C-alpha positions in Angstrom: 69.6 -50.3 61.5 72.6 -52.1 60.1 74.3 -48.7 59.5 73.6 -47.7 63.1 75.1 -50.9 64.5 78.2 -50.5 62.2 78.6 -46.8 63.2 78.3 -47.8 66.9 80.8 -50.5 66.4 83.3 -48.0 64.8 82.8 -45.7 67.8 83.6 -48.5 70.2 86.7 -49.5 68.3 88.0 -45.9 68.0 87.3 -45.3 71.7 89.1 -48.5 72.6 92.1 -47.6 70.4 92.3 -44.2 72.0 92.2 -45.7 75.5 94.9 -48.2 74.5 97.1 -45.5 73.1 96.7 -43.4 76.2 97.6 -46.3 78.4 100.6 -47.2 76.2 102.0 -43.6 76.3 101.4 -43.4 80.1 103.8 -46.3 80.6 107.4 -45.1 81.3 109.7 -45.5 78.2 111.9 -48.0 80.0 108.9 -50.3 80.7 108.0 -50.4 77.0 110.9 -52.7 76.3 109.8 -56.3 76.2 111.2 -59.5 74.8 114.6 -60.7 73.6 117.2 -58.1 73.0 119.5 -60.1 70.7 122.3 -61.0 73.2 123.0 -64.7 73.7 125.7 -67.4 74.1 125.8 -71.1 73.5 128.0 -73.4 75.6 129.9 -76.4 74.4 127.2 -78.6 76.0 124.4 -76.8 74.3 123.1 -74.5 77.1 121.8 -71.2 75.9 122.2 -68.0 77.9 120.2 -65.0 76.7 118.9 -61.6 77.7 115.3 -60.7 77.7 113.5 -57.5 78.7 110.6 -57.7 81.1 108.8 -54.4 81.5 112.1 -52.7 80.7 114.2 -54.8 83.1 117.1 -56.7 81.5 116.9 -60.3 82.6 119.4 -63.2 82.1 118.0 -66.7 81.5 119.8 -70.0 80.9 118.0 -72.8 79.0 119.4 -76.3 79.4 117.1 -79.1 80.7 114.9 -76.3 81.9 114.7 -72.5 81.7 116.2 -70.7 84.7 116.0 -67.0 85.5 119.5 -66.2 86.6 119.5 -62.4 87.3 117.2 -59.4 86.8 118.4 -55.8 86.8 116.6 -52.5 87.3 115.1 -50.8 84.2 117.8 -48.0 84.3 120.5 -50.6 83.7 121.7 -52.3 80.5 123.4 -55.6 79.8 126.0 -55.2 77.0 127.2 -58.8 76.6 127.3 -62.2 78.3 129.1 -65.5 78.1 128.7 -68.9 79.7 131.8 -70.1 81.5 133.2 -73.5 80.5 132.3 -74.9 84.0 128.6 -74.4 83.0 128.0 -73.1 86.5 128.4 -69.4 86.0 127.6 -66.7 83.5 129.7 -63.6 83.0 127.9 -60.4 82.0 128.7 -56.7 81.6 126.4 -53.9 82.8 126.3 -50.2 82.3 123.7 -47.4 82.4 120.9 -47.7 79.9 121.3 -44.0 79.1 125.0 -43.2 79.0 126.2 -40.1 80.7 129.6 -38.6 81.3 129.8 -40.4 84.6 128.9 -43.8 83.3 131.1 -46.9 83.8 130.7 -50.6 83.2 131.1 -53.6 85.5 131.8 -57.3 84.9 129.6 -59.6 86.9 129.9 -63.3 87.7 126.6 -65.0 88.6 126.0 -68.6 89.7 123.3 -70.2 87.5 121.9 -72.4 90.3 121.9 -70.0 93.2 121.8 -66.6 91.6 124.8 -65.4 93.7 126.1 -62.4 91.9 129.7 -60.9 92.3 131.2 -57.9 90.6 134.7 -58.9 89.3 135.7 -55.4 88.2 134.5 -52.0 87.3 136.0 -49.8 84.5 135.6 -46.1 84.0 134.9 -46.9 80.4 132.4 -49.0 78.4 133.1 -52.7 78.0 131.1 -53.8 74.9 132.0 -57.5 74.3 133.6 -60.3 76.3 135.1 -63.6 75.2 136.7 -66.4 77.1 140.0 -67.6 75.6 139.3 -71.2 74.5 142.9 -72.1 75.4 142.7 -70.7 78.9 139.4 -70.5 80.7 140.9 -68.1 83.2 141.6 -65.4 80.6 138.9 -63.1 79.4 139.3 -60.8 76.4 137.1 -57.8 76.0 136.5 -54.7 73.8 136.6 -51.4 75.6 135.5 -48.0 74.5 137.4 -45.3 76.4 135.2 -42.3 75.3 131.6 -41.6 74.4 129.8 -38.5 73.1 126.6 -37.6 71.3 126.1 -37.8 67.5 124.5 -34.4 67.8 123.6 -31.9 70.5 120.9 -33.3 72.8 121.3 -36.9 71.4 122.2 -40.0 73.4 125.8 -40.7 74.0 127.6 -43.4 71.9 130.9 -45.1 72.7 134.1 -45.0 70.6 137.9 -45.1 70.9 137.8 -49.0 71.0 140.7 -51.3 71.8 141.1 -54.9 72.9 142.0 -55.8 76.5 142.2 -58.9 78.6 141.5 -59.8 82.2 142.9 -62.7 84.3 140.1 -64.1 86.4 142.4 -65.5 89.0 144.9 -62.7 89.4 142.7 -59.8 88.5 145.3 -58.4 86.1 144.2 -56.3 83.2 146.3 -55.9 80.0 145.7 -53.7 76.9 146.6 -55.5 73.7 145.9 -52.9 71.0 146.4 -49.1 70.7 144.1 -48.4 67.8 141.5 -46.0 69.2 139.1 -47.3 66.6 135.7 -45.6 65.9 134.1 -49.1 66.1 135.0 -52.7 66.8 132.8 -55.7 67.0 132.5 -59.5 66.9 135.6 -60.3 68.9 136.8 -63.9 68.7 139.9 -65.6 70.2 141.7 -68.3 68.2 141.7 -71.8 69.6 144.9 -72.6 67.7 147.3 -69.8 68.3 147.7 -66.5 70.3 145.6 -64.4 68.0 142.3 -62.6 68.1 139.9 -61.8 65.3 137.8 -58.7 65.1 135.6 -56.7 62.8 136.5 -53.1 62.1 136.9 -50.6 59.2 139.8 -51.2 56.8 141.0 -47.6 57.0 144.8 -48.0 57.4 145.5 -46.3 54.1 142.8 -43.6 54.4 144.0 -40.0 54.7 141.1 -37.8 53.6 137.5 -37.6 54.8 136.3 -39.1 51.5 138.6 -42.0 51.8 137.5 -42.7 55.3 133.8 -42.6 54.2 134.6 -45.2 51.5 136.3 -47.7 53.8 134.6 -51.1 54.4 134.1 -53.2 57.4 136.5 -56.2 57.3 137.7 -59.0 59.6 141.2 -58.6 61.0 143.5 -61.2 62.6 145.7 -59.6 65.3 148.6 -61.6 66.9 148.4 -60.9 70.7 152.2 -60.8 71.1 152.6 -58.4 68.1 149.4 -56.4 67.5 151.1 -54.1 65.0 151.2 -57.1 62.5 147.4 -57.1 62.0 146.2 -58.4 58.7 142.9 -58.4 56.8 141.4 -61.8 56.3 141.4 -62.4 52.6 138.0 -61.6 51.0 137.2 -60.2 47.5 137.7 -56.4 47.4 134.2 -55.8 45.9 132.5 -57.5 48.8 130.1 -55.1 50.7 130.6 -54.1 54.3 131.0 -57.1 56.5 129.6 -56.9 60.1 129.1 -59.7 62.6 131.0 -62.8 61.7 132.0 -66.3 63.0 134.9 -68.5 61.8 133.9 -72.1 60.9 136.6 -74.6 62.0 137.7 -77.2 59.5 135.8 -75.5 56.6 138.2 -72.6 55.7 135.0 -70.6 55.9 133.6 -67.4 57.3 129.9 -66.8 58.1 129.2 -63.1 58.2 126.4 -60.5 58.2 126.0 -58.0 55.4 123.3 -56.0 53.7 121.4 -58.1 51.1 119.1 -55.4 49.8 116.1 -53.2 50.9 112.4 -53.8 51.5 109.6 -52.0 49.7 110.0 -49.1 52.2 113.7 -48.8 51.7 114.7 -50.4 55.0 118.0 -52.4 54.8 117.6 -56.2 55.0 120.6 -57.9 56.7 121.3 -61.5 55.9 124.0 -64.1 56.6 126.6 -65.0 54.0 129.5 -67.4 53.8 132.9 -67.0 52.2 135.1 -70.0 51.5 138.9 -69.3 51.1 139.5 -72.5 49.2 136.9 -72.0 46.5 136.8 -68.2 46.9 133.0 -68.4 46.7 130.4 -66.3 48.4 127.0 -67.7 49.2 123.9 -66.1 50.7 122.8 -68.4 53.5 119.6 -66.8 54.7 116.7 -65.1 53.0 114.6 -64.0 55.9 114.1 -60.4 54.7 114.7 -59.0 58.2 117.8 -58.5 60.3 119.8 -61.7 60.8 123.0 -61.3 62.8 125.1 -62.2 65.8 126.2 -65.7 64.5 127.8 -68.1 66.9 129.3 -71.5 66.0 128.0 -74.2 68.3 129.8 -77.4 69.4 127.0 -79.3 67.6 128.2 -77.9 64.3 125.3 -75.5 63.9 125.4 -71.8 63.4 123.2 -70.0 65.9 122.0 -66.5 65.2 119.3 -63.9 66.1 116.7 -62.5 63.8 114.8 -59.2 64.3 111.6 -59.6 62.3 110.6 -56.0 62.9 113.9 -54.3 62.2 113.4 -50.6 61.7 110.1 -50.6 63.6 109.5 -49.0 67.0 109.9 -52.2 68.9 112.2 -55.1 67.9 111.0 -58.7 67.7 114.0 -61.0 68.1 113.9 -64.8 67.7 116.8 -67.3 68.0 117.6 -69.5 65.0 120.1 -72.2 64.0 121.2 -73.7 60.7 123.9 -75.8 59.1 127.0 -73.8 58.0 125.9 -74.2 54.4 122.6 -72.5 55.1 120.4 -75.6 55.1 117.9 -76.7 57.8 117.2 -73.2 59.1 114.9 -73.4 62.1 113.7 -71.3 65.0 114.7 -72.3 68.5 112.0 -72.2 71.2 113.2 -70.7 74.4 110.2 -71.9 76.3 110.2 -74.8 78.8 110.4 -78.2 77.0 107.3 -80.2 77.3 
């Protein structure tokens, strides 16, 4: 009798699993995306803007004294980056097609946090990947733009490349291109609060001539003077340091917090952690040991480093959560994006 009950129970479980799988695969691919996508920003006053998928629809929220849904797009659109304006009343965000095609472009939006009023400030026949407000001039926006995109292989999705840094004056509507590098990749754009310079992550391939040399280049942080972009320089870091990806400069500490590969898990999947490099002591320290994908560090006005963690990196669906910690790696804690009780 017990075997009969057990067998019947297994049949019920298998049948239920098959029904669930059938239901899952009947859902359109764009509606399978759910949860945080990793994009966020933190204002000087502590408000957090972030992007979350809801049945495939990219949605912008802002958490301050409460959580507000600011804007929601259709499932065929993608939000590439966002930033909270210093006035704390508006969010700027960039959109493009979720699946790039040869006719794709990108648009910069300005949305009012309270009213949801949304205005397109400009459209580019290119892909704007990152946006940053100049801390010295809140009317100047710097952005990374990819002028071309193509597939990795026939039939694959398109990916952007030929990156350069541009700026946009919010009042006059004037665009200006600041670099002419046509880089294969650029990321983690930051604007200096002390001088007219920008910082950016890209491959250190200036002296590479052969294909093998290009393959051996490493990702590094560059400082580029806006007035003289040809005088770019690599931020000093030990030559044997592994590839450096997302980063943030820590004021008053002569320090850089950056993302790099720390190792692999039992299945060979890379684990990305956050590290720090101090120019005074020339020391490198691993700050996180989350055995996942820690990245997108942002330095907050409260002196904390905010960052996203994907606990299911390498899996079919990501599982992002927002964290913060001290710049020395202490007091790591997850931040709830739910309504405060």
